[in-house]
N, C-alpha and C positions, 0 to 999 in steps of 0.2 A: 585438565579439561573442565571438571566441575568447579574448580576455583575460578577459572575464567568466566564461566557462566554466572557465578555469584557476583563477581566484580562488575559485570555488565548489568545484571539485574538489580543490583543494589541501588543505583540512582533512580530506576523506575519505581521501586518500592518506596524509597524515601520521598520521592515526589508525590506519590499517591497518598502518603500520610499527612501531607500539608493541606489543611483547609484554607481556602481563600474566599473572603467575603466582599472585599472591596473591588468594585467593577474596574477601576483603573489598573489594579494589579493583574486582574484576569486579562485585560487588554494587553498589558505588557508581556504576560506569559505567552499569549497567542502570537504576538509579534516576534517574541524570542524563538518560538518553535519555527515560524516561517523563515526567520533569518538563519537559524541553525541549519535548516534543510538546504537552503541555497548555498551556504558555505560548504557543507559536506559534499553536495553534488558538484560544486566547483572543484573541490579537492579530489573527488572521484575521477572527474575528467582529467585532472592534472596527473593522477596516477596512471590512467589509461595511456597517456602520451608516452610513458616510460616503458611500455611493452615493446619487445622486439617484434619486428615485422608487423607494425600497427595495421597496415591495410589488410593483410591476411587475417589478423586477429579480429578486426571489425567485421569482415565477411563471415567469419566463423561464429562470432557472437550474434550476428543477425540471424543466421540459420538456427542457432540454438534457441534464441528467444522466440522465433516463430514456431519452432517445434513444440516448445513448452507451452506456448499460448494456445496452439491448436488442440493439443491433447487435453489440457486442463479445461479449456472452454467447452470441448465436447462432453467431458464428464459433468461439468457444471450444468450445462443446458439440459442434458438428459435427466439429471437428478432434480433440478428445479422444475422442469416440465412435469415430472411425475408428482412432485409435491403440489404444484399449482392445480393439478387435476383433483387433488384430495382436500386441499384447504378451502374453506368457505371465506375467501378473501377476494372482494371485488372492488375495482376502482370505481370512483364516482366523479366523472369529469364535470358534472354540473356544480361541484363544490370546489372548483379550482380557486387558487388564490390570485386575485387580480394583481397584475404587475410583476408576477414571478418571472424570472428570466427564462425565455424559451429558445433563444438563438443558440443553435448547436455550436456555431463558430465562437461566440462569446464564451460559452461554457468550456470549450476546449482550449481557449487562449492561455489560461493559467497552466494547464498541463503541458502544452507545447512550449511555453516559456521555460519550463524546467529542462527540457531537452536543449534549449539554447544555452542554459547555464552549464550543462555538461560539455557542450561543444566549445564554449568559451574556455573551460578548464583544459580541454585537450589542446586548444590553440596556445594557451599560456604554457602548458607543459612542453609542447614542441619547441616553443621559443626558448624555454629554459634549457632544453637539450642542445639546441644550436649554440647557446652561449656557454655550454659545458658547465652549467650550474647544478652539478649532481647533488650537492648537499641540500638543495631546495626540495628535491623529491623525498629525501629522508625526513626533512622537517614537515613536509606536507602530510606524510603518513602519521607522524606523531600528533600533529595538530588535529587531523581528522578524528583520531581516537578520543582526544579530549573534548572536542565539540560533540562527538557522539554521546559521551557521558552527560554533558549538559542537556542535550536534546532529550535523552531518555528521562532525565529528572523533570524536565518541563512537560513532557508528554504524560508522565505519571500524575503530575499536578493538574494537568488539563483534564484528564479522565476523571479524577476525583471530584473536580468542581464543574462537571458538565451538566449538573442539574438532573441527573438520571438516577433516582433512588433504586437500590437493589430490589426492593419489593415491587416496584413498577416494572422492572426488567423481567423478574421471574413470573409475573402475572400475565405478561404479553406472550402468549403461547405461539402466536404466529411469528413474531420476531425471533423467538428461540428456535422454532422449527426451521425457519429460513437460514439462520446463521449456522445451525448444525449441519444442514444439508450442503450448504456452500463449502463449509470447512471439510467435511468428509469427502465430497466429490473432488475438491481441489487437491487434497492429499492423495487420493486415488490416482488423479492425473499425474501428480508429481512422481508417484511410484512407477507408473507406466512409462513416463518420459525418461526416467533416470538412465536405463540402459541405452536408450536412443541418443542420449547426450553424453554418454561415456562417464556417468557419475555414479558414485556409490548410492545405495538406496536412501540413506539418511540425507544426503546432499540433495537428491531429487525432491524429497519431502520438504526440506527447508526452502528450496527455491520456489515451491508452490504455496508455502505457508504465509506469504505476504497478503493473500486475500484481497489484492488490489491496492494495498498500501505501498505504492511504489517508492515514496520518499523514505520509507523506513526499511523495506525489504532489501533494496539495493545497497543501503549503507551497512546493514548487519551482515548480509551475505558477503559483501565486498571486504569487510573487515576480517572475516574468517577464511574466505576462499580466494581472495584476490580480486583486483579491480575488474578483470574480465568477466568472471561469473557474477560479480556485483552488478555489472552493467546488464547482463542477461536477465537477472531478477528484476531490475529496474524497468527495462523495456517490456518485459512480460506483463508486469502489473500496470504500467502506463497504458499499454495497448488495451487492456481490459477496460480501463476507465473511458478511453476514447470510443471504443465500441459500445459501451453502455450508454453514452450520450445519444447514439443513433438508435440503439435497440429499444430503450425504455419507451419512447413515444409509440413505437410500432406494436408492442406486445402488451403493454400494461393494462389495457382495457379488458383483454381476454385472459391474460395470464399474469396477474399482478404479482404473485409470489416470485415468478421467474424474473420479471423486470426489476423488482426490488433486490432480489438476491444476487443477480449477476453483477451488480455494482460492487458487491463485497463490502469492505470496510468503508468505501467512499459513500455509501448510501446514507451516512449520517452527516455528511458535509458537502462534498463537491457535486455529487449527483442528486442530492436531496431536492434542490430547486426544480429539476426536471421531473422527478417523481411527483413532487407537490403540484406542479402545473398540469401534468397529464393524467395523474391518478387521483387527484383531489386530496383534501386535508385528512381524510380517513386513512390514507396510506402513510402519512408522515410518522405517527408513533411507531408503526411496525418497522419502517425503514430506519428510524433512529435507533431502536433497540437492536435490530440486526447488525447495523454498522458498528454500534458501540461494543457489542459482544465480540465481534470479529477483531476490532481494534484492540480490545483488552487481551484477546487470546494470541494475536499474531506475534508480538515481540518475544514473550517467554517461550512460545512454541518454536520459533526459528532458532533462538539461542540454545534451547534444549536439544533440538535435532542436530545442530552443528557440533555438539559435544559428544555425540555417540560414536 
């Protein structure tokens, strides 16, 4: 178990040790991360198509994902509301950034596109099944594992070269507090949801430890627990992001910590423009620090929990 954890963590650590200063190389790394995510999600859908009684499994996965999402979100909102009442963090809508994207539909388009990639994978997998191409499913599983290693190395490099010095992170107490609250309440939700989903306690914790990073949580969980539970983790975290796009404009002026925190790891990238537009530039450093810490914590935590 621990050897498997080390094998998967090694690419992440090696990637983190690589400093990159040339902008063109950083751009290539970012594109490599995006491409790897699409390939793995396509292969995840391909693997789902190989499940027996797919229609029944999809119904079960939908129920599990909804249960996990509702339980973890309830814990998150309670903890973040408590924190927002105690933190002196206020949004300043008068200092918004002109031209920042505000359309919820445009913001959600990328997230919904990933669902389309999974569905395309399912379609291709079903076609392979009808053609009796069984070896393709075994090849897809092996390929997904190798692409995962590449993805982790690129993510490690991406985090190292994100322009976020450790000193700046540690000095941003608001970002630290928000990240810690989101992490603790998410894990509490996963622990509560585990018996409801018929999972062991550590599996429930691992399912909730994506902190909104759906493109990674679904991959890591699916690699260890199978494509069905990988899809549950993926849709749980994807739903968080979609709800965050709607929630942030509604609550950020009165409860900035709640709005920033609910987006989880996505507050440093996908939901950041919405935070920036509706909360002002003062919320941006807090959101980036919170999202960065959760992004750094999520992969090793998921992998560790799955080895218990």
